[in-house]
C-alpha positions in Angstrom: 4.3 -21.8 28.1 7.2 -21.1 30.5 8.8 -24.2 32.2 12.5 -25.4 34.4 14.6 -27.7 33.6 17.3 -29.3 34.9 20.0 -27.0 33.7 17.5 -24.7 36.0 17.0 -22.3 32.8 13.9 -20.8 31.9 12.5 -22.8 28.7 9.4 -22.1 26.1 7.4 -25.5 25.6 4.7 -25.2 22.4 2.3 -27.8 21.4 3.5 -28.5 17.3 2.9 -29.3 14.1 5.6 -31.0 12.3 6.4 -31.1 8.9 9.4 -31.7 6.4 10.8 -29.5 3.9 13.8 -29.8 1.9 14.8 -33.1 4.1 14.5 -31.3 7.3 12.3 -30.9 10.4 10.1 -27.3 10.3 7.6 -26.7 13.2 4.3 -24.8 13.2 2.9 -23.4 16.4 0.3 -20.4 18.2 2.7 -18.3 20.5 0.8 -15.7 22.7 1.6 -12.5 21.7 2.7 -11.3 25.2 6.0 -14.1 24.9 6.7 -11.9 21.8 9.0 -9.1 23.2 11.3 -11.9 24.7 10.8 -14.9 22.4 13.2 -13.1 19.4 15.0 -11.0 21.5 18.5 -11.8 21.6 22.1 -9.6 22.1 22.3 -9.0 18.1 26.4 -7.9 18.6 26.8 -11.9 18.0 25.5 -11.8 14.7 27.0 -11.8 11.4 26.5 -7.4 10.5 26.3 -8.5 7.1 23.4 -10.3 8.9 21.9 -7.7 10.7 22.2 -4.6 8.2 19.9 -7.0 5.9 16.9 -7.2 8.8 18.0 -3.7 9.7 14.1 -2.4 10.8 12.5 0.5 9.2 10.8 2.6 12.1 9.0 4.8 10.2 7.0 1.7 9.1 5.9 0.2 12.6 3.9 3.1 13.9 1.0 2.1 10.5 1.4 -1.8 11.0 0.6 -0.4 15.4 -2.4 1.9 14.0 -3.3 -1.1 12.1 -3.6 -3.6 15.1 -4.9 -1.2 17.9 -7.5 0.4 15.3 -8.8 -2.9 14.3 -8.2 -4.7 17.7 -12.1 -6.5 16.6 -10.9 -7.3 13.1 -7.5 -7.5 12.3 -5.4 -10.2 10.8 -1.7 -11.4 10.7 0.7 -13.1 8.8 3.0 -15.9 10.3 6.4 -14.7 11.6 9.0 -17.1 10.5 12.0 -18.2 12.2 15.3 -19.9 12.7 16.7 -21.5 15.9 20.1 -21.5 16.6 19.8 -24.4 18.4 18.6 -27.9 17.4 15.4 -29.2 19.0 13.9 -32.1 20.4 10.3 -33.1 18.6 8.2 -35.1 21.4 5.6 -36.7 19.1 2.0 -37.4 20.9 1.2 -40.0 21.9 4.4 -40.1 23.0 5.1 -44.6 21.4 3.5 -43.1 18.4 7.2 -42.5 16.5 5.3 -41.6 12.5 2.5 -38.8 14.7 3.1 -35.3 13.2 1.6 -33.4 16.2 3.9 -33.0 19.5 5.8 -30.1 21.2 8.9 -28.9 21.1 11.4 -27.2 23.6 13.3 -23.8 23.8 15.7 -23.0 25.9 14.9 -19.3 27.1 18.5 -18.6 25.9 18.1 -19.6 22.6 19.1 -17.1 19.7 16.4 -17.1 17.3 16.3 -14.9 14.5 13.7 -13.9 12.6 13.5 -14.5 9.0 9.9 -12.8 8.2 8.1 -10.5 10.3 9.8 -8.5 12.2 8.1 -5.4 11.3 5.0 -7.3 12.3 6.6 -8.1 16.0 7.5 -4.6 16.5 4.4 -3.5 16.2 2.9 -5.8 18.3 5.2 -4.6 21.2 4.5 -1.4 20.3 0.7 -2.4 20.8 1.4 -4.3 23.4 1.8 -1.0 25.9 -1.3 -0.1 24.7 -3.5 -2.7 24.8 -2.0 -5.2 27.1 -5.0 -7.4 26.2 -3.5 -8.4 23.2 -1.1 -10.2 24.9 -4.1 -13.3 25.4 -4.2 -13.8 21.4 -1.6 -15.9 19.3 -0.1 -15.7 16.1 1.3 -18.6 14.3 4.9 -18.8 13.9 6.5 -21.4 11.6 10.6 -22.6 13.4 13.1 -23.5 10.9 15.9 -24.9 13.0 19.7 -23.7 11.8 22.4 -24.3 13.8 24.7 -21.3 13.9 22.2 -19.3 11.4 24.5 -20.3 8.7 20.9 -20.6 6.7 19.2 -17.3 7.2 20.4 -14.7 4.7 19.0 -17.3 1.8 16.0 -17.5 3.7 15.6 -14.5 4.2 16.4 -14.0 -0.1 13.8 -16.5 -0.5 10.9 -15.9 1.3 10.9 -12.5 0.1 11.6 -13.9 -3.7 8.6 -14.2 -5.3 6.4 -12.1 -2.9 4.2 -9.2 -4.6 2.0 -6.9 -3.3 -1.5 -6.3 -4.7 -1.8 -4.0 -7.2 -3.0 -0.3 -5.9 -6.5 -0.8 -6.9 -7.0 -4.5 -5.9 -6.2 -2.7 -2.5 -8.6 -0.1 -2.7 -11.2 -2.2 -4.5 -11.4 -4.3 -1.5 -10.5 -3.0 1.8 -13.8 -2.0 3.5 -12.3 -0.4 6.5 -11.3 2.4 4.0 -15.1 4.6 3.8 -13.4 6.6 1.7 -12.7 4.3 -0.9 -16.8 3.4 -0.2 -17.3 6.4 -1.3 -15.4 6.9 -4.2 -16.7 3.2 -6.0 -19.9 4.9 -5.0 -18.8 8.0 -6.8 -17.9 5.5 -10.4 -21.8 5.4 -10.9 -23.1 8.2 -11.3 -20.3 9.9 -13.2 -20.5 8.6 -16.5 -16.9 8.9 -17.4 -16.4 6.6 -14.9 -18.7 3.9 -15.6 -18.1 0.9 -16.9 -14.6 2.8 -17.9 -12.6 1.8 -14.6 -9.6 -0.4 -14.3 -10.5 -2.2 -10.6 -7.6 -4.3 -10.5 -4.9 -2.9 -12.1 -2.5 0.7 -11.4 -1.8 1.0 -15.5 -3.7 1.2 -18.5 -2.6 -0.6 -21.1 -2.2 0.7 -24.8 -4.8 -1.2 -25.7 -7.1 -1.1 -23.2 -10.6 -0.7 -23.5 -10.8 1.2 -19.6 -10.2 4.6 -19.5 -8.6 4.9 -15.8 -7.8 3.3 -12.5 -9.7 2.3 -9.6 -6.2 4.0 -7.8 -6.6 7.3 -9.9 -9.4 8.4 -9.8 -9.0 7.6 -6.2 -5.9 9.9 -5.8 -7.7 12.8 -8.1 -11.0 12.7 -6.3 -9.1 13.2 -2.6 -7.1 16.6 -4.4 -10.0 17.3 -5.1 -11.6 17.2 -2.2 -8.6 17.9 0.1 -9.5 21.9 0.9 -13.5 20.7 0.9 -15.5 20.6 4.6 -16.0 17.8 5.8 -19.4 18.9 6.1 -20.9 19.6 3.2 -22.0 17.4 1.0 -18.6 15.4 -0.3 -19.9 13.0 -2.7 -22.4 15.6 -4.3 -19.8 18.0 -5.0 -17.3 15.0 -6.7 -19.9 13.9 -8.5 -21.3 17.0 -9.7 -17.2 18.2 -10.7 -16.1 15.0 -12.7 -19.5 15.0 -14.9 -18.8 18.6 -15.1 -15.4 17.9 -16.5 -16.5 15.8 -19.1 -19.6 18.5 -20.4 -16.7 20.6 -21.2 -13.7 17.8 -22.2 -14.1 17.4 -26.1 -12.0 13.9 -25.7 -13.9 12.3 -23.2 -17.5 13.3 -25.1 -15.9 11.5 -27.7 -15.0 8.3 -25.6 -18.8 8.5 -24.5 -20.0 9.0 -28.4 -18.1 5.9 -29.1 -14.5 6.7 -30.2 -12.0 4.2 -29.3 -9.7 5.1 -25.8 -6.4 3.3 -27.3 -7.2 6.5 -29.8 -7.3 8.6 -27.6 -4.5 7.2 -25.1 -2.3 7.4 -28.6 -3.0 10.8 -30.5 -3.9 13.0 -27.0 -3.2 14.0 -23.1 -6.9 13.6 -21.6 -7.4 10.8 -21.0 -3.7 9.6 -18.5 -3.6 9.6 -14.9 -1.5 13.1 -15.2 -4.2 15.0 -16.9 -7.0 13.8 -14.1 -5.0 14.6 -11.6 -4.3 17.9 -12.8 -7.7 18.1 -13.0 -8.3 17.6 -9.8 -5.7 19.9 -8.3 -7.4 22.8 -10.6 -11.0 21.9 -8.7 -9.5 21.7 -5.4 -8.3 25.4 -6.0 -11.7 26.0 -8.1 -14.4 24.9 -5.4 -11.8 26.4 -2.9 -12.1 30.6 -4.6 -15.8 29.8 -5.8 -17.6 27.5 -3.7 -21.1 28.4 -5.7 -20.0 29.6 -9.0 -17.4 27.1 -9.6 -18.6 25.2 -12.7 -18.6 28.6 -14.6 -15.1 28.7 -14.6 -15.1 25.1 -16.5 -16.2 26.2 -19.5 -12.6 27.7 -20.5 -11.3 24.1 -20.8 -13.2 24.4 -24.2 -10.3 25.9 -26.0 -7.5 24.0 -24.7 -6.1 21.7 -27.4 -5.3 18.3 -25.6 -3.5 16.7 -28.4 -0.5 15.7 -27.9 1.3 17.6 -30.6 0.7 20.5 -29.1 3.4 22.2 -27.7 1.7 23.6 -25.2 2.8 20.6 -23.5 6.0 20.2 -24.1 8.3 19.9 -20.5 5.3 20.1 -19.0 3.5 17.0 -19.6 5.7 15.6 -22.1 9.1 15.4 -21.7 11.1 14.1 -24.5 8.5 13.2 -26.7 6.9 11.1 -23.5 4.6 11.8 -21.5 5.5 11.1 -17.7 3.9 11.9 -14.7 6.0 12.6 -11.5 5.2 14.9 -9.1 6.7 17.9 -11.5 5.3 17.0 -14.1 1.8 16.9 -12.7 2.9 20.6 -11.1 3.8 22.0 -14.2 0.6 20.5 -16.1 -2.0 21.9 -13.2 -0.2 24.9 -13.2 -1.1 25.4 -16.9 -4.8 24.6 -16.6 -5.1 26.8 -14.2 -3.3 29.9 -16.2 -5.7 29.1 -19.0 -8.6 29.8 -16.2 -7.0 32.7 -15.4 -5.9 31.9 -11.9 -2.7 33.1 -10.1 -0.2 31.1 -9.0 0.9 30.7 -5.9 4.6 30.6 -5.0 5.6 26.8 -5.1 4.1 26.5 -8.9 5.8 30.1 -9.5 9.3 27.8 -8.9 8.3 25.4 -10.9 7.3 27.9 -13.7 10.9 29.0 -13.3 12.4 25.9 -12.7 10.8 24.7 -16.6 12.2 28.2 -18.3 15.8 27.0 -16.9 
């Protein structure tokens, strides 16, 4: 809350819990979101350029975080902001006569420079969200305050706070995202497609050479999204996805060998058929087929049986394989998709033809 002290300077008084790290005091408090626009605002010209450069906001990230906060107003979670206070702050214990108390309050003059060490994009998103949902101003976010006069430790704090930060894998993010309806859709679909059942890694974003799994959840998710990209939501998307992947399986010799007991690592080593690149390319092929032949696309897939999926097939060179390595860049996916389309007698569009010309050059 704001209060006026003898100096006639507005101040913020926060109830806090005091802690000790590296022999230094720090304070944890809950800050009403309506104070965020002003509390962390300071004249950046007073901060050394090299410090500001490390904390330049990536504005492209703000809309997504803001949208998350607005859309999930009744079910969002924001982690703490971490900030450095450029001033010595006095801690007032509660009760006042208990000097060993860890509970109390601090008062921060409004003209104090407060630098965010972690959470600047959350702060910016909160400011934008408050414009659309002012009622958010009455909710709180936890803030950890460190005392750092002269802001001499801020660079090191920024580095230390982000040093061991590890994002969850794409597959785990999909698995645990209960707000993503398409993720739920894919998880349900997997149980209806034998080549995916029990053969999808739900944790990793890449398959190790000795893994018994065939694909990752993130690759199945991306591929199925591409497959259904041209399908109207009015159609039974789940039925189309299940039917397509099952139909593909019936014409893919390596996939059928796997279902009969051939080890997945052998197929990974000897063929291109069980890699993310191929799964994505098959999905792109399906998107075109379902759009061109909405009622007869199944019959077109019979031609897949004529494809040699072995890695030593020279047709894969400069498409799926470059310098004896199987790659999955965007251009590799396009060129592999082109190959599948040509094998099925489908015309390439202008963009796809450009990639063919680049490959020849």
